[in-house]
C-alpha positions in Angstrom: 56.9 77.1 121.8 60.4 75.8 121.6 60.3 75.6 117.8 59.4 79.2 117.7 62.2 80.1 120.1 64.8 78.2 118.0 63.5 79.8 114.8 63.7 83.3 116.4 67.3 82.7 117.5 68.3 81.5 114.1 66.6 84.4 112.3 68.3 86.8 114.6 71.7 85.3 113.8 71.0 85.4 110.1 69.8 89.0 110.3 72.9 90.1 112.3 75.2 88.4 109.7 73.4 90.0 106.8 73.5 93.4 108.5 77.2 93.1 109.2 77.9 92.1 105.6 76.1 95.1 104.3 78.1 97.6 106.4 80.6 99.6 104.4 84.3 99.5 105.2 85.5 103.1 105.6 88.4 103.7 103.3 90.1 107.1 103.1 92.7 108.0 100.5 92.8 111.8 100.6 96.5 111.8 101.3 99.5 109.7 100.3 99.7 108.5 103.8 96.1 107.3 103.9 96.6 105.6 100.5 99.8 103.9 101.8 98.0 102.7 104.9 95.3 101.1 102.7 97.8 99.6 100.3 100.0 98.4 103.1 97.4 96.7 105.2 98.5 93.4 106.7 96.9 90.5 104.7 95.1 88.8 107.6 93.5 91.9 109.2 89.8 92.6 109.0 88.9 94.1 105.6 92.3 93.5 104.1 91.0 92.0 100.8 88.7 95.0 100.3 91.5 97.5 101.1 94.0 95.8 98.7 91.4 95.7 96.0 90.5 99.3 96.6 94.2 100.2 96.5 94.8 98.5 93.2 91.6 99.9 91.6 92.4 103.4 92.9 95.9 103.3 91.5 94.9 101.9 88.2 92.1 104.4 87.7 94.3 107.3 88.7 97.1 106.1 86.3 94.7 105.6 83.4 93.2 109.1 83.8 96.7 110.7 84.2 98.1 109.0 81.2 95.0 109.7 79.0 95.5 113.4 79.6 99.3 113.5 79.5 99.6 113.6 75.7 103.3 113.2 74.6 104.7 114.5 77.9 104.0 111.5 80.2 105.0 111.9 83.9 106.1 108.3 84.1 106.7 105.3 81.8 106.4 101.7 82.9 109.0 99.3 81.6 108.1 96.3 79.5 107.3 94.0 81.0 105.7 96.2 83.7 105.9 95.2 87.3 102.7 93.9 89.0 100.3 96.3 90.8 101.1 94.5 94.0 104.8 95.0 93.6 104.5 98.7 92.5 102.1 99.6 95.3 104.3 97.8 97.9 107.1 100.0 96.7 104.8 103.0 97.0 104.1 102.1 100.6 107.8 101.9 101.3 108.4 105.2 99.5 105.8 107.0 101.7 107.2 105.5 104.9 110.8 106.5 104.0 110.0 110.2 104.4 107.1 111.2 106.8 106.6 114.5 104.9 105.2 112.5 102.0 102.3 111.3 104.1 100.6 114.7 103.8 100.8 115.0 100.0 97.5 114.5 98.1 97.1 110.8 97.3 97.4 111.2 93.5 100.2 113.8 93.8 102.2 111.3 95.9 101.4 108.4 93.7 102.5 110.3 90.5 105.6 111.7 92.2 106.6 108.1 93.3 105.9 106.7 89.8 107.9 109.5 88.2 110.9 108.8 90.4 110.6 105.0 90.1 109.7 104.9 86.4 111.1 108.0 84.7 110.5 108.4 80.9 113.8 108.3 78.9 
């Protein structure tokens, strides 16, 4: 009986861990403020790695799509060598925080406005 009890306790612990791991982390990036919150998450908070990875992937995907449709009239131009994603998105977070009105912009509109101001084409 005690072996069964120990096995049941262990199985419950494993099931709980597997269930917790399978839960999705809610990430919202509809506005520039939400995107800045995701990108500016403190490194040691719960879900920080997932949020940072999402931030970088979101930004890279949005930038790729925007530039692929821009033709000759690009809205921003990265210097060579380009800054890191981490550096650029950290600057984006600061840019959003600097003016509260920016928080309500659509996430991609805010990102592209920031990039256009930070990396204008010459």
